N, C-alpha and C positions, 0 to 999 in steps of 0.2 A: 504493500500500500504506500509506503514512503516513496517509492519510485514515482508514483503518479502525483503525489503531493509535490515532489521535486519538479516534475515536468509541468505542473500547473503553476506553482507560485514562482516559477522561473528564478530567481536567485535565491530566492529562497530556495530556488531550484537547488542550490547546493547547501544552503544553510541547513536543509533538512538532513544533511549528512553530519549534523552537529558540528557546525563550523566554529566550535571552540577552537578548533583546527590546529594542525601540525607545524612542526618546526620548518622554517625556511632553510633549504639547503643552499650552501654557498658554492657558487661555481668558481673554480680556481682561476678561470680566465677573466673574471670580472675585474674591471678597473674602477677603483673607488677613490675619489679625491675630495678634499674639502670643497663644498659648494661655493660658487662665487656669490657675492653679496646680491641677493635678490629677495628682499624681505616681503615683496609683494607677490610672490609666486602663488600663494593661496588666493589672494584677491584676484589675480589674473585668471586663475582657474575658474573662478565663479563669474568672470566676465563672459565665459562661454555658455552660460546658462541658457537653455532653450526657452524661447518665448512662445508658448502655445496655450491654447485652451483645451484642445483635444488632440490625441495622437492615435492613429490606427496603424498597426503593424501586422503583417502576415509573414511568418518566419518558418524556415525549415529547422527542425530541432532533432538532434541526435543524442541519444542517451546510451552510455556505455559503462558497464561495471565489469567485474571479473567473471560474471556468470552469463551476461547477456548484452545484446546490442539492439537498439530499437530506433527506427526513424519515424517521426511523426511531423505533423504541421501544427503550428501554434498561432492562433489569432489573438492578438493583444490589443485591447482598447483601453485608453487612459483618458480620464477626465482629470486634468491636472489638480493634484492635491485633494481630490475628492473620491475617486474610485478607479479601480482597475479590474477589468474583466478578461480572464484568460481562458480560451477554449482550446483543448488539445484534441486533435483529430487523427485518426488512422484510417486510410482509404476512404476519406470523406465522412467517416462516422465519428461523432463526438464521443470520446472515451472519458473525458474528464473536463470539469469546468470549475473555475474559482472566481469568486467575487471578493475583492479586497477593498476596504474603506479604512479611514484613519482609526476607526474604533472596532471594526469587526472583520473576521475572516470566515468565509464560507466556501466549501467546496463539495463536490461529489465526484465519484469515479465509478465507472460502469462495470469494471471487471468483478469487483466484489459487492457491487450495489450498496456502497456505503456513502455517508455524507458527514460533514462536520460543520458545526456552527458555533462560533465562540469569539473570543477577543485575543489580542496579542499576548496578554499575560500568561494564559494557560498554554498557548501555542509556543511561546518563547521558552517556557519551563520544559516543555516536552522536547523541543528541538535542542535544548542545551545552550542556547545563545540568545541574546537580546535581539528582538525583531520588532520592527514597526513599519508603518505604511511608507514612510519616507525612504527607508532602506530598499524596499522593493522597487519603488518608483525610480530611485537614484540608479539602481543597478541597470534598469532597462534603458535609461537615457544616457548612461555614461558618466554619471557623477559619482564622487566618492560615497561609499556607504555611510560614513560618518560625516558630520558637518565639520570640515577642517578648520573653520573659523572659530570653533569653540575649544580647540585643543592646543597643546604645545608640542612641537615636533623638532627633532634634530634633522637638519637639512644637509644632504650630501649629494654628490653626483655619481651615479652608477651607470656605466654603459650609456653615457650621454643622456640620461634621464635624471630629473630631480627626484630624489627619494626623500619623502617626508616620513620619518619613523617615530612612532609613538611607542615608547618602551617603558612607560612609567609603571606598568604592571608587569613584573617579571614572568608571570604565569600566562599572560595574554599579550602578544606582540602584534602590532599593526604597522604596515608599511604601505604608502601610496606613492606611485610613480607617475610623474607628469613629464610630458615632452618639453624641451627647452625652447621651443618655438612659440606654440600657441597655448602651452600649459594644459593641454588636454590630458585626461586620465588615460594612461596606457596599461596600467596593471595595479592591482591591490592584493595584498597578502595578509591573512590573519592566521596567526600560528599559536599553538599551545604546546610547546616542546615537551612538557612533562607528561602530556597525554598522547604524544605522537599524533597530533592532528594538525591539518593544514587546509586552508581554503585559499585558492588562487583564482583571481578573475582577470582575464586578459581582454583588451579591446583592440579592434583593428578596423580597417576599411571605412574610415569616416567619410561622410558625405556632407556637403554644404547645402543648406536650405535657407530660404528667407528667414525662417524662424531660428536658425542657428546651426550648429554642427552636431551631427548624430553619428555614433559608431554603428556600423551595420553588421559587425561580427563580434560575438561575445563567446569566449571560451571559459568554462568554469571547471576547475579541477579541485577535487576534494580527496584528501588522504586521511584515513583513520585506521586504527588497529585492525578493523575487519576487512580493509581493502581500499581500493581506489575507485573513484567514480569520475566520469567526464561527461560534460554536457556542452554541446556546441549549438549556438543559435545564429542563424544567418538570416538577416532581414531582407526579404524579397520585395515586399510592397510596403511603402510608407506614405502616409498622407496626414496633413495637419488641418485642424480647425474645421473638420466636417461635423455635421450633425450625426452623432452616434447614439445608438440605443444600447442598453446594458441589460438584456434579458437574462434572468437567472431564476430558475425554480428547480427544486429537487424532485426528480421523478418519484412517483408513488411506489411504495413498497421498499424503499431504501432504508437501511439500518443506520441509525445515528452512532457515530464514533464518540466515545466519551474519553476526554483527555484529563487525567488527574494531575 
């Protein structure tokens, strides 16, 4: 069931693999030097913020773990800061659907005929990491999961990217990588070395629209003691500011999932 939750909530897509997440592995070939003075790197990152009221995305999604691989399509509708509707389809058949708002998370999946309705508090506890609406929306549009303006970060340059590292908590490390040109997010890592868990999100293939710049390829890699999971999202269709509907209703006869 967690596989379908991952496919539905799309970054959460990987947070459902308990992105308390693993230690970042150091590549011996990395070049790391003290960052040049650019105290406005975070501010410049947020200059790229997309200006839209609604966003429609149709994507090809691939899910791979150590036991299986599956290709599906994902239809994503976003009403900025208000609601996100994700529909996961296989051969044109809706296999799962999720509706996310700032206060509620609802989903159903067809394989086991189950559904969930609740808030982020219980879902975060179950997933093992703090989750909220903003994190889901940010992941889908290429913004840092955390609000970088509210933290303190050590800034260095690694492989020609600005690395903003928040290591105030030795048990939970976070790193955000921005390009040195437009300060777009290229990668983010969340690791929990003591638990051997890691979440890595990579962005690529950005496109420029009147509303701003949007990555059209997202790769999510999660490692945990039980194994590795990979999710690739490739945006094929993108449109802004259209009138969108957000239909969601649980089919009759589905069993409710209780998360304690």
